[in-house]
C-alpha positions as CSV (number, residue, x, y, z in Angstrom):
1,M,66.6,10.2,-39.1
2,R,65.2,8.3,-36.1
3,R,66.2,4.6,-36.2
4,L,63.5,2.0,-35.4
5,P,64.3,-0.6,-32.6
6,S,66.1,-3.6,-33.9
7,R,64.4,-7.0,-34.0
8,R,66.9,-8.3,-31.3
9,L,65.8,-5.5,-29.0
10,L,62.1,-6.2,-29.5
11,V,62.7,-9.9,-28.8
12,R,64.5,-9.0,-25.5
13,A,61.7,-6.7,-24.5
14,A,59.0,-9.3,-25.2
15,P,59.4,-11.2,-21.9
16,A,59.2,-8.0,-19.9
17,V,55.9,-7.1,-21.7
18,I,54.6,-10.5,-21.0
19,L,55.6,-10.3,-17.4
20,L,53.9,-6.9,-17.1
21,L,50.6,-8.3,-18.5
22,L,50.8,-11.3,-16.2
23,S,51.4,-9.1,-13.2
24,G,48.4,-7.0,-14.1
25,R,46.2,-10.2,-14.2
26,A,47.7,-11.3,-10.9
27,F,46.9,-7.9,-9.3
28,A,43.3,-8.0,-10.6
29,Q,42.7,-11.4,-9.1
30,P,43.1,-10.4,-5.5
31,I,41.0,-7.3,-6.1
32,Q,38.1,-9.5,-7.3
33,E,38.6,-12.1,-4.6
34,K,38.5,-9.4,-1.9
35,G,35.5,-7.8,-3.6
36,K,33.6,-11.1,-3.6
37,H,34.7,-11.8,0.0
38,L,33.2,-8.4,1.1
39,I,30.0,-9.3,-0.8
40,D,29.8,-12.6,1.1
41,E,30.3,-10.7,4.4
42,A,27.4,-8.3,3.4
43,V,25.1,-11.2,2.7
44,E,25.9,-12.8,6.0
45,A,25.3,-9.4,7.8
46,L,22.0,-9.0,6.1
47,G,20.8,-12.4,7.4
48,G,22.7,-15.0,5.4
49,A,20.4,-17.8,4.2
50,G,17.4,-16.1,5.7
51,F,18.1,-13.0,3.6
52,L,18.7,-15.0,0.4
53,S,15.4,-16.9,0.8
54,L,13.5,-13.6,1.0
55,K,10.3,-14.0,-1.0
56,N,8.5,-10.7,-0.4
57,Y,8.3,-7.8,2.0
58,V,5.9,-5.0,2.8
59,E,7.2,-1.6,3.8
60,K,4.9,1.0,5.4
61,G,5.7,4.5,6.3
62,R,5.9,8.0,4.9
63,A,7.3,8.9,1.5
64,Y,8.6,12.4,0.8
65,S,9.5,13.9,-2.6
66,F,11.7,16.9,-3.1
67,F,12.4,19.5,-5.8
68,R,15.6,21.5,-5.5
69,E,16.0,20.3,-1.9
70,R,12.5,21.6,-1.0
71,L,9.7,19.3,0.1
72,S,7.2,19.0,-2.9
73,G,5.1,16.0,-1.7
74,L,4.3,13.9,1.3
75,S,2.1,10.8,1.6
76,K,1.5,7.7,3.7
77,A,2.9,4.9,1.6
78,T,2.8,1.1,1.5
79,F,5.3,-0.6,-0.8
80,Y,4.9,-4.3,-1.7
81,F,7.8,-6.3,-3.3
82,R,7.6,-9.9,-4.6
83,Y,10.7,-11.6,-5.7
84,L,10.2,-14.1,-8.6
85,T,12.2,-17.3,-9.1
86,A,15.3,-16.7,-11.2
87,P,17.0,-19.4,-13.3
88,A,20.6,-20.4,-12.8
89,P,22.3,-18.4,-14.1
90,P,20.0,-15.4,-14.1
91,N,19.3,-13.6,-17.4
92,I,20.8,-10.1,-17.5
93,D,17.9,-8.9,-19.6
94,E,15.1,-10.1,-17.3
95,L,13.6,-8.6,-14.1
96,Y,12.7,-11.0,-11.3
97,V,10.6,-8.8,-9.0
98,R,7.2,-7.2,-9.0
99,E,6.4,-4.0,-7.1
100,R,3.3,-2.2,-6.0
101,Q,3.5,1.3,-4.5
102,A,0.3,2.4,-2.8
103,F,-0.2,6.0,-1.5
104,G,-2.8,7.5,0.9
105,N,-5.9,5.5,0.4
106,E,-4.5,2.3,-1.1
107,E,-7.5,1.7,-3.3
108,A,-7.4,5.3,-4.7
109,W,-3.9,5.6,-6.1
110,A,-1.2,3.0,-6.7
111,I,1.7,2.4,-9.0
112,L,2.3,-1.2,-10.3
113,F,5.4,-2.6,-11.9
114,D,5.7,-6.1,-13.3
115,E,8.6,-7.7,-15.2
116,K,7.8,-5.8,-18.4
117,D,5.7,-2.7,-17.8
118,G,4.2,-0.2,-15.3
119,W,0.8,1.4,-14.6
120,E,-0.7,4.1,-12.6
121,I,-4.0,2.8,-11.1
122,T,-6.7,5.3,-10.0
123,F,-10.5,5.3,-9.7
124,R,-10.4,6.3,-13.4
125,G,-8.6,3.1,-14.5
126,A,-5.1,1.8,-15.2
127,R,-2.9,4.1,-17.3
128,P,0.4,2.7,-18.6
129,L,3.4,4.8,-17.5
130,K,5.6,6.7,-19.9
131,T,8.1,4.3,-21.5
132,D,11.1,6.2,-20.2
133,L,9.7,5.9,-16.6
134,V,9.4,2.2,-17.0
135,D,12.9,1.9,-18.4
136,R,14.3,4.0,-15.5
137,H,12.5,1.8,-13.0
138,R,14.0,-1.3,-14.6
139,E,17.5,0.1,-14.7
140,S,17.3,1.4,-11.1
141,T,16.0,-2.0,-9.9
142,Q,18.6,-4.0,-11.7
143,R,21.4,-1.7,-10.3
144,N,20.0,-1.8,-6.7
145,I,22.4,-3.6,-4.4
146,F,19.6,-5.5,-2.6
147,Y,18.2,-6.8,-5.9
148,I,21.8,-7.7,-7.1
149,L,22.3,-9.7,-3.9
150,L,18.9,-11.4,-4.1
151,R,18.6,-12.1,-7.8
152,R,21.7,-11.4,-9.8
153,L,24.4,-13.4,-7.9
154,G,25.7,-16.0,-10.3
155,E,24.9,-13.9,-13.4
156,E,27.4,-14.5,-16.2
157,G,29.9,-11.7,-16.5
158,L,29.1,-10.1,-13.1
159,I,32.3,-9.1,-11.3
160,F,33.0,-7.5,-7.9
161,E,36.2,-5.4,-7.5
162,Y,37.4,-4.1,-4.2
163,R,38.2,-0.4,-4.4
164,G,39.6,0.5,-1.0
165,A,38.4,2.2,2.2
166,E,36.8,5.6,2.3
167,V,35.1,7.8,4.9
168,V,31.6,8.7,3.7
169,D,29.5,11.1,5.7
170,N,31.8,10.6,8.7
171,R,31.4,6.8,8.4
172,P,34.2,4.4,7.6
173,T,33.3,2.3,4.6
174,E,34.8,-0.2,2.2
175,K,34.0,0.4,-1.5
176,I,33.2,-2.2,-4.2
177,G,32.7,-1.7,-7.9
178,I,30.2,-4.0,-9.5
179,T,30.3,-4.5,-13.3
180,D,28.0,-6.6,-15.4
181,A,28.3,-8.1,-18.9
182,K,26.8,-4.9,-20.4
183,N,29.6,-2.9,-18.8
184,R,27.2,-1.1,-16.4
185,V,28.9,-0.1,-13.2
186,I,27.5,0.5,-9.7
187,T,29.7,1.6,-6.8
188,V,28.6,0.4,-3.3
189,F,29.9,1.5,0.0
190,F,29.6,-1.0,2.9
191,S,29.9,0.0,6.6
192,T,33.3,-1.1,7.9
193,S,31.8,-2.0,11.3
194,T,28.5,-3.7,10.3
195,K,29.3,-4.8,6.7
196,L,25.8,-3.6,5.7
197,P,25.2,-1.6,2.5
198,F,25.3,2.1,3.3
199,R,25.5,3.9,0.0
200,Q,25.4,3.2,-3.7
201,E,26.1,5.3,-6.8
202,F,25.8,4.8,-10.6
203,D,25.6,7.1,-13.6
204,R,22.6,7.1,-15.9
205,R,21.6,8.9,-19.0
206,D,18.1,10.3,-19.4
207,E,16.0,10.2,-22.6
208,Y,17.9,13.2,-23.9
209,R,21.3,11.5,-23.2
210,I,22.1,13.8,-20.4
211,P,24.2,12.1,-17.7
212,H,23.0,12.0,-14.1
213,R,24.6,10.6,-10.9
214,E,22.1,8.5,-9.0
215,T,22.8,8.0,-5.3
216,T,20.9,6.0,-2.7
217,V,21.7,6.0,1.0
218,F,20.4,3.2,3.3
219,D,20.2,3.7,7.1
220,K,18.6,2.6,10.4
221,Y,18.8,-1.1,9.8
222,R,16.6,-3.3,12.0
223,D,16.1,-7.0,12.4
224,V,12.8,-7.7,10.6
225,G,12.6,-11.4,11.6
226,G,14.9,-14.4,11.6
227,G,18.0,-12.2,11.7
228,V,17.2,-10.5,8.4
229,M,18.4,-6.9,8.5
230,L,16.7,-4.3,6.3
231,P,17.0,-0.5,6.2
232,F,14.1,1.6,7.6
233,V,15.4,4.8,6.0
234,T,16.1,5.2,2.2
235,Q,17.0,8.4,0.6
236,R,17.7,9.1,-3.1
237,Y,19.7,11.9,-4.7
238,R,20.2,13.0,-8.3
239,D,23.3,15.0,-9.1
240,G,23.8,15.7,-5.4
241,E,20.2,16.9,-4.7
242,R,17.8,14.9,-2.6
243,I,14.7,13.9,-4.6
244,Y,13.1,11.2,-2.4
245,A,13.0,9.8,1.1
246,M,11.2,6.9,2.7
247,F,10.9,6.6,6.4
248,A,9.5,3.2,7.2
249,E,7.4,2.6,10.3
250,S,7.3,-1.2,9.8
251,V,8.8,-3.7,7.4
252,L,7.3,-7.2,7.3
253,I,8.9,-10.1,5.3
254,N,7.5,-13.3,3.7
255,Q,3.9,-12.3,4.0
256,D,1.0,-14.3,2.6
257,L,0.4,-11.8,-0.3
258,T,-2.1,-12.6,-3.0
259,D,-1.6,-12.2,-6.8
260,E,-4.1,-9.3,-6.7
261,K,-1.4,-7.1,-5.2
262,F,0.8,-7.6,-8.2
263,T,-1.6,-7.8,-11.2
264,L,-4.1,-5.4,-12.8
265,P,-7.7,-5.8,-11.6
266,G,-9.7,-8.0,-13.9
267,R,-12.3,-5.4,-14.9
268,V,-10.1,-2.3,-14.8
269,K,-10.6,0.3,-17.5
270,M,-7.4,0.6,-19.6
271,L,-6.4,4.1,-20.4
272,E,-4.1,5.6,-22.9
273,R,-0.4,5.5,-22.1
274,Q,1.1,8.6,-20.5
275,K,2.8,11.0,-22.9
């Protein structure tokens, strides 16, 4: 018959267990401190105070869509982003940005997202987007490294953990894991030489609960004014297959944009929601 440990043995072992737990906490602390330090370096590389005070920007170029790595769509595109004022601390459930995506003839076809919903706007009217598309956009935005740096810093429960160095696409990078209070994780790779965000990854489940790995690569950074650095090439992958690419020809920041860009036209015909 196997004998259980004596009470005296358990008492002797208790300090060792406590020491192990304390050492684990001590080990986690430098990891988070190094992660936050790398985030601070990234903010400074992106333009410091100028980047953090970014109110809006306009990105013009060509947008490509892909299906099974083959080109399935191409259009001239203009993307408008307006960042809204966030409280301190930011609310994890709120979105503090509005976005308008205009394709080809800007007045003929556009996609509009506000803090709560999204619409496709054509000459026929405004049709609310499928609920899962709106949810996907909200999740993708909230887990975008630029949005995190601009509107989620200071959020309760948001932690940054340094995860070491790694060579990605022949580029030396340093990796950080970002976790929020809902236990959502995004992994971001920063260029070792420039400290700028190079790649981000996170896992997402679709409406059928099927998991997907969402990857975005940022490249060709340029100074867009006042030392603010933004990427001119953005490419997105799903489960390793490229699905989207944006090659910007110009990026303008802090423009005098009117509310009309980010709200539905007053007399627009409202159509049935996409199914």
